[in-house]
N, C-alpha and C positions, 0 to 999 in steps of 0.2 A: 483486882485492882494490888498494886507492889506502892512501894514509898520514895523514892529515889533519897540516899543518905545524904545525898551532900545537900540538896533544898531543905525536903524533904513533901518537896508536891507528891498527888497520890497520879500513879502515873499507867498506863493500860502494858502490864508485859508484854505486849504484840506489838505495842509501836513503838516502846522506847526506844531512844536514838541510840542508847549503845548500855550492852552487858559483861560485865568483870566477874571473873570470879577470884574470890576472896577465903583463903583458908576452909575451901570443901561448898560453900555460899554460893550464888546468884546472885550478884543486887544489878540493879534498872537502872535506868537513868534520862532522865529527860532531855537530855540535852548532849551535845559534846563535849566542855565547858564544863559539865557536870562530873563526869569520868575522867576526862584530865586530869579534875582535881582530884578525886577518888585512887586514883592509880595512883597519881602524887602521891600518896597518905593513906593508903588507905585506913590503916589501922588509928586513924584520926572517929573516923565516920562509920565504921565496921562497930556491930555489936554484935555482944556473945560471940 
């Protein structure tokens, strides 16, 4: 299980609606809208 960085929902990375790479780390999303928000401003959501 992974946590969507936008909405903090716990999701199975195999069933994620989307994923993005940022600074060498992969982030997974519960819905396309969360991926869109992350992609628009990744530094707001990325930790470390």
